N, C-alpha and C positions, 0 to 999 in steps of 0.2 A: 333152585337156581344156584349155581356155584358162585361163591363170593370171591372176587379177585383179591389176592393177597398183595399187600403193599409192604415194602421193607425199608427200614430206616437205619442209619448208622449214627451212633453216638461215640465220640472219643473225648475222654477226660484225661488231660495230661497235667500232672503235678510235679512237685520238686523231687519226689522220691519214686513215684510209680505212674504208669499210664494204663488206663483201661479202655477197652472198646467193647461195644455190644452191637449186635444186629438184632433188630426187633421187628415184629409186625404191628399192624395198626391196632391190634387188640391188647398190646402190652406184653405179649409173649416174648421172652428172650430166646432167640434161636441159636445164637453164637456169641462167644466172648473171647477176648484176648487180653493179655497182660504183659507188660514189659517195664523197664526201668524209667528213669526220668525222661519226660518229653518236653521239659522246659528249655526252650532254645537258648536262654541266657546262660545255661550251664552246659548243655549238650551241643550248642551250635546249631545253625539252621540245617546243615546236612545231617547231623546226628539226630535232630528232632524229626526230620523227614523219614529217616530210617526207622525210628521207633513207631511213628504213626503207620508206616507201611507194614511193619511187622504185626502190630496188634490188629490192623484191618485184615491182613491175610489170615491170621489165626481165627478171627471171628467169622470170616466168610467160610473158611474151611469147615469149622464146626457146624455152621448153618447149612452147608451144602449149596452155597450160592456164589455168584460172581458179582464183582463190583457193578457191572451193568444192570444187575437186578434191583439195585437200590433206587429209591425215589428221591432221597434227600439226606443231608448229613448235618449233624450238630457238633461243633467243636468247642469245648470248654478248655482253654489252654492257659496254663500258667505262663506268665511273660507277655500276655497281651495287655499291656498297661497303658499304651498310648496309641493314637491313630497311626503313628509311624510303624508300630508293631503289627497292626493289621495289614499294612502294605507289605511288610516283610514276609508275613506268614501266609498271605493269600496265595502267592505262587507255590508255596510248599504244599498246601492242602490240595491245590489243583492237580499236582502231580499224582495224587492218589487215584484219579480217574473215576471219582464218584459222581454220577450224573445228578441233575436236578438242582434245586436251590440249596443253600446252606446257611447256617448261622455260625458266626465266628465271634466268640466272646471270651473274656477272662473267666477262668474256671470258677470264680466265686459266683458268677451269675448262673452257671450250671447247677451249683449247689442250691441256689434260690429256687430254680425251676424244679429241681428234684423234690423240694419240700412244699411247693405251693401249687395248688390246682390252677390258680389264676395267674401265676407268674407275676405276682404283685406283692411287694413287701421288702423286707430287709433280711439278708443272710449274714450271720455272724460266724466266721470260720476261725476257730482257735485250735491250733495244733502246734507244729514246729514254728510256724509263723502265724500271723493274724491279719484278717481283712474283714471289713464291714462293707457290704455292697447292697444297693437297693434299686428297685425299679417300681415305677408307678403305673397306673392303668393307661396312661397316655404313652407309655413306652420309654419315658425318660429314665436314664440310668445314671447312677452316681456311686462312687466307691472311695474309700480311703486309699491312701497311697500304698499301703502294704509294704512299707519300707522300715518298719520298726518304730521304736519310741522316738527317735530323732525327728521323724516326720509324722508323729501323732498317733501311731498304732501301738497299743500296749494291751497285753492280756493273753499272750501265748504261753505255752508250756515253759519255754525258756525264761519268759518274764516272771512267771511264778517262782521258778528256781532262783532267779536273780533276787527277788524279794526275800526268799528264804535265807540265802547266804548273807544278805545284808542284815537280816534280823539276828542271825547267829553272831555276826561281828558286833552288832550293837549290844547284844546280851553279854558277850565276852568282855566288852569294855564297860559294862554296867551302865551303858547309856539307855538300853532298852530292857524289857522284862525277860525273865528266864523263859526258855521254851524247850519243849521236848525235841524240837528240830535239831538242837545241838547234839544231843546224844545219838539221834538217828543218823545224822550226816557223818559224825565222827566214826560211828560203827560201820557205815557203808564204805568209807574210805580206808577202814582198817587202821585208823590212826589212834594215838594215845589221847590226844586232846585237840582243841581248836588250833593252837599254833602249829602243832605237828601236821594237822590236816592241811592247813593253808600253805605251809612250807612245801609239802609234797606236791600240791597242785601248782604252785607258782614256780617250782624248780623242775617241772616236767616229769615228776615221778608218779603222778596220777593224772587221770584225765580231768580236764576242766569241767566243772558242773554245767550241765546243759538240760534241755527239756526232758531228757530221758529220766531225770530224777523227780519230775513232777509227781508221779504216783506216790513218792515218799512223802511229799507235802500233803497230798490228799489223805493218805493213811494217818498221818499225824493229826490232821484236822479231825478225822473221824474219831480219834481218841479223845477229842474234846480240848485239844491244845488251843488256847485263845489266840496266840500269835499266828499259828498256821491258819486258823479260821479267818482271822483278820486279813491275811495275805490273799486268800481266795476271794473275800468280799471286795477288797480294793481292786484286784485285777478284774473282777466281774464288773465293777462299777465303771472302770475305764472303758470297757467294751460297751456298757450300757449308754454312757454319755455319747460315744461315737454313733451308736445306733439311733439315739434320739436326734442327733444332728443330721444324719442322713435322712431320716424320716421327715424332719422339718423341711429340709431343702426340697424334698420331693412332694411336699404338701400331703403327707400321709397321716399326720398326727390325729386328725379328727375322722379318719376313715378306718374301716376294717382292713387289716392287712396281716400277712403271715410273717412271723418272726422265726426264721429258720436257723436253728442252732446246729452247727456242723463242725466236725473235726475231732481230733483225738482227745482234747480236754473235755469235751462234752460226752464223748463215749466212755470216759472214766466213770461217769454215772454218779458223781457226788452231788447231791441235791443242792447244797448251799451255793455252789458256784452258779448253777443254772437258775436257781430261784432268785438270787441276788440280781442278775441281769433282768429277769422277767419283771421283778418288782419295780426296779428303777424305770424301765421302759414303760411299764403299764401306768406309772404315775403321770406320764406325759401323753401316752397314747392308750387310752382306756379300752379301745376296740381292737387292740392288737391280739393276735392269736398265736401263742407259742407252739412251735413244732420242733421236736428234736429229730434230726434227720437220721433215720435208721438205715437207709440205703446209701450206697456210694453215689457220688455226684454224677457219674457217667449216665445214670438214669435221667438226670436233667438234660444232659447233652442230647440224648435220644429224643426227649420230649421237645427240645428246641428244634430238632430236625423236623418233627411232625408239625410244629408251629410254622416253620418256614414253608412247608409244603401245603399249608392250609388244611391239614388233617385235624378233625375234631377229636382231640385227645382229652377226654374228660377225667373226672376224679377216679373213676374205676380203672382207667388205663394206667394212670400214675400209680395207684395203689398196687396194681398187679405187677408193674415193673419193679417197684420197691420190694415187694414180697419175693419175686423171683430172683432179684439181684442178691437178696439175703441168703438164698439157697445155692448160689453159684460159687463154687470154690475159687475160681479164678478172680472173683471180684471181692474176696475177703480182704479186709484192711490189713 
């Protein structure tokens, strides 16, 4: 007997890129699309709508399907921060013409679903920005504000670089210990010394240090530099404290749950950063299971579409999606 194929859409829109995939119920990726930022806060509602339409069109074309062939959709969108944002964006996604039920969540929750078979646990996203988001088995969700250190989030690539430049300044003033970071940063900026480097930066003759320099901190830590290693531990602990707080509010500390680690800082692959978070969280949540997200979060958006449609998407389906996403060039980070 021929098995009826069922098709699902996942869209993940972040600050720098937007991905879409069309999948079937077995976890096979049939089509994919990629475009620039789909965050309505920077692109505007019309701009975001255009990006969503483009990646949907490209994914459907690759799959050889039409929007009417889809059963459900999952949207993990940056900028869905408040209930009012859901009201803004629901009319936008409705213009895409995808039939059936849908899930509309902040993109952090798509990352959680991408790394968790049960869609239960806490996702820590550390890249250009940082977010900690959790969901318990009753479906309650909670996340940090994702508005930077001023509102309680710390541990992004930019924050790591900020700690590095502070350490360099302290070392220059003999307030803090000497560090290899000084020579590494001075060389990167082609400067003579720290004052020359800072003058160039503050007078617009060189780009201001940002998260793109985080790999330099990781490399210096890998050389054994105590200051660089301390920076990574401190940033990791900040993320760990927020993770424990989210898990506590969701009554997860005494239950098994997935700790999904996602974003460019974790993809850098330096064990000290990851292990510091895991160790701190595990001290309060001994049944926690750490998972480093190997696939892109759009996998989670597709799984949320299946969840919305009542599709039984088990561990095998999630694993297949993650594996196929890793082989799809359009989904490369």
